[in-house]
N, C-alpha and C positions, 0 to 999 in steps of 0.2 A: 240596726239596719235601716230603720226609718229616718234617722238623722242623716245618714249617708245617702240614702235613696231620694230624699227630698231636697238635697243640697244641689245647687244654690237656690233654686226656686221650685216650689214655693217656700221651702225651708221648714224646719221643725221649730216650733215656737210654743211659748206658754205665757200666760198672764199672771202677774203677781202684783197685788195692790193697785189694780187698774193700769199697770204699765206692762208693755209687751216686751218679751225677751226672745231673741232668736238664738237657737243653738246650732253652731257650726260643726263642732266635733265633740264626740263623747265616746266613752268605753263602757261596756257592761262589766260590772264587778260583783264580787260577793257582797251580800248585804240583805237584810230582811227588814220589813216594815210595811206599814200601810202605804199603798200607792200614793205618791206625791209628798211623802214626809221627807224632809231634809234630815239626813242621818249623820252628817259630820260638818265640820267647818270648811271643807273644800267643796261644798255644794254638791254632794253626792245625794241623789234622790232615790228613795226606795220605790221598788216596783213589784212588791209582793215577795217572791223568793229570790230575786236578784236586785241589783241597783244600777243606776246610771250615773257615772262619774263624768260630769261636764268638764270639757277641756278648753273649749273656746265658745264665747258667748258675746252677744251684742245687745246692749240696752237700747231701747227705742230712742232714735235720734242721735245715737252715738256710734263710734267706730267699733268694729269687732276687737275683742281683747282675749288674751289667754286668761284662764281662771285665776292665776296668781295676781295679775294686774287688776282684774275685776274685783277681787275680794279685799283689796287694800282700802 
């Protein structure tokens, strides 16, 4: 809900290795793990009892991409 609620501005984002990533679309899915832990190769991020499956993301200074393009 926060990803949708904050789009397009100010947007949902996170930092990884001093680089900022903006999340445009995501789904809540089943998955467990410590919050922030990447739990699969499709960039699904654990959030305690559920997980966030990122569908569209933008790397700082780049254009938005669907997760398949981004992970190549």
